[in-house]
N, C-alpha and C positions, 0 to 999 in steps of 0.2 A: 504494500500500500504506500502510495506516495503522499506524505503528509504535506498539507498546505501551510503557508505562513499565517500565523495568527495576527499579523499586523494589518491584514486587509480590513479597512474601516467599513466595508460594505456588509460585513458579517454581523449577525446578531450576537452580542456579547453575553456573558453570564450575568453581568449587572442588569442588562436589559431584560433578560429572562426573569430575574427576580422582580423587577418592576412590573413586567407584564403579568406575572402571577399575582402580585399585590393588586393590580388593577382588576383582574378577573375576580378575585375574592371580594374586594370592596363592592364591585358592581353586583355580584351575586347577593350580597347582603342588602344592597339598595333595592334590588328587584324583589327580594323576599319581603322587605318592609312594605313595598307598594302592594303586594298581594295580601299582606295582613290587613291593610286598610280596606282593600276591595272586599275581602271576605267578611270583614266586620260590617261593612255597609250593605252588601248584597246577599251574603250567605251566612247570616248570624246563627242559623241552626245547623251549620256544617256544610262543607263543600261535597256534594254528592250528585250522582245522576238519578233521575233527569235533572238537568240544570235549569235554574231560573235564567231567563234571557235578559241580558243587561239592556237598559234603556239605549235607544239608538245613539244618542249623543255620547254616552259613556263608551259604547262599543267602538265608535269611531275614534274616540280619544285613546282607547287601548291600542287600536291599530296604528295610530300615529306614534304612540310611545314605542311600539315594537319596531316600527320603521326607523325611529330615532336611534334605537340600540344598534341596528345594522349599520347606520351611518357612522355611529361612534366607533364601532369595531373596525370599519373600513378606514376611517380617518386615522385611527391608532396604528393600523398596519402600514398605511402610507408614510406615516412619520417615523415609525420604528425601523423600517427596512428600505433599501434602495432597489433591490432586485424583485421582479414580479413574483417569482416562486417563493421568496422569503416573505414577501408581503402576504401571500396566501397562507404561508406557514404561521405567521404571527396572528392572522385573523382566526385560523383554526384553533391555535393554542389558546388565545384569549377567550374565544367563544366556549371552548371546552371547559376551561377552569371556571368561567362564569357560571355555566350550566350546572356543573357538579356542586359548587358551593351554594348556588341558589337552592338546591334541594337540601343541602346540609343545614342551611339557616332556616328553611321552612320547618325542618324537623325540630330544630332548637326552639324556634319561636312559637310554633303551632302544634308541635308533636304530630306533624303530618308530613309525608304520607304514612299510613299504617303499615304498608309493606311495599316492596318493589313492584308488586303487581296491582297497586292502586292506580286507577285510571286518572289521567290529568288532561287538561287542555294545554297543549304545548305551544301553539302559535295560532294566529288569526289571519295571516296574510298568505295567499289571496282568499283562502277559506279556512275554516277551523281545522286544526291538526289535533288528533286525539291518540292516546296510547297509554299503556301502563308505564309507570315511572322508570322501570328497568330499561325500556327502549331508549329514551333520551339519555339515560346515564351511559348506556353502551355507546351511543353516538358521541357523547362528550369524551369518553375515554379514547375512542377511535380518533377524534379530532386532535386531542392532546398528543397521542402517539404519532400521528401523521405530522403535526406541526414540529414536534421535537426531532423527528426523523429527518425532515427536510433541512432543518437548521444544522443538525450534526453532519449530515451528508455534505452540506455546503462548506462546513468548517474543514472536514477531513479529506474531501475529494474534489473540492472546487465546485463550480456552478452545477446545480442539479440539472440532469438531462432526462428528458422523457419524450417519446414519440407520440404521435397522434393516438395510437392504439391505447397507450397507458392512460392518457387523459380521457379517452372515450370510455374506458372501463370505469374510471372514477366517476365520470358524469352519469353513466348508466346506473351504477350502484347507488349514487346519491338520489337519482330519480326514483328508483325502486323503493328506497327508504322513505322518501317523501310520500310516495303513493300509498305506502302502508299506513301512514299517518292520516292522510286526507280521504281515504276511500269511504269511510263511514259517512262523513258529511257530503261528499260528492254523490254518494248513493241517494241520500235524502234529496239533494237538489235535482238529480236526474229523474228519480222516480216520481217526484212531485211536480216536475216540469217548471221548476223555479229558475232555471238557467236563463230564461228569456229576459229576466230582470235581475241579472246577477249583481249589477252595481247597486241595486236598491234592496238587497236581501236584508240588510240591517233593519229596515223599516217594514218588511213584508210580514203582515200579521199571520198569514197562513203558514209561512215558513217558521215563524216563531212558535206557532202552535205545534208544528211537527217536531221541532227541536225540544219543546217542553215535554214531549212524550218519549223522547229517545233515550234509551239506556244501552250503552255499548255492550256487545257480547264478547265474541272471541277476536283477539287481535291477530292480524295476519303475520304471524311469526315467520312463516315460510317466505313470504314476499320480503319482509324486513331482513331476514337472514341472508337471502340471495343478494340483496343490495350490499350488506356488510361484506360478504365474501368477495363481490366484485371490487369493492373499494380496497380490500386487503390485497387482492391480486394486482390491482393497479399499483399499490405501494411497493409490492415485491418487484414488479416490473421496473419501476422507477429506480429502486435500489440497485437492481442488477445492471440497468443501463448506465447509471452514474458510476458505479464502482468498476465495471468492466472497461469503461473508457480509460480509466487510469491504469488498471492492471495490464491492458493491452498496449499501453503507450510505450 
């Protein structure tokens, strides 16, 4: 293995990793506190399915808040790294730490979730994502692993290299994971014919009534697992392509 110089200022340093971890932990706490407020206001008897539908204005505020978190993570990645792959790595790492500690702090503050198989609302954009807590925790650990792997590969082997197939595998895996989260609400929208007014779903009374009766059943672990495997295969491919470039030189 040909070791690269540690003087390259374009690399993510250990000090930066510590700060990124601190950011993720702090934002996990902040988001958990926001959820404490929301549950106190709208779910005083406990957060469980079927869910009470939030007022349209509050639902849109939540969607804006979630969009803001993505902007924050993206801006952090742009500031923390110069290379596109490292920016992606920082985004994944920060997001993963954030998500893990979000659940850690929810457990501390609310003694929730009761188990890893407790269902949760994960995201609202472009439609509601649902899944047992174990699924986003697995995703968070995978994101942390990918982020750290890309950063360490860059340190030890130079710029991370990956062909189109590797990125296609990762994108396909991510798409399957997202599909496993949104399929329940997508099914409600398709079966009820609500897709014609997708932008106005937050204020659609019939859709609200359908959601108010919905209780999730079985999670699509097969679909989710297939997505995780594809992402893992992509990571292995990127590792091989990056390290073989140096070993073959």
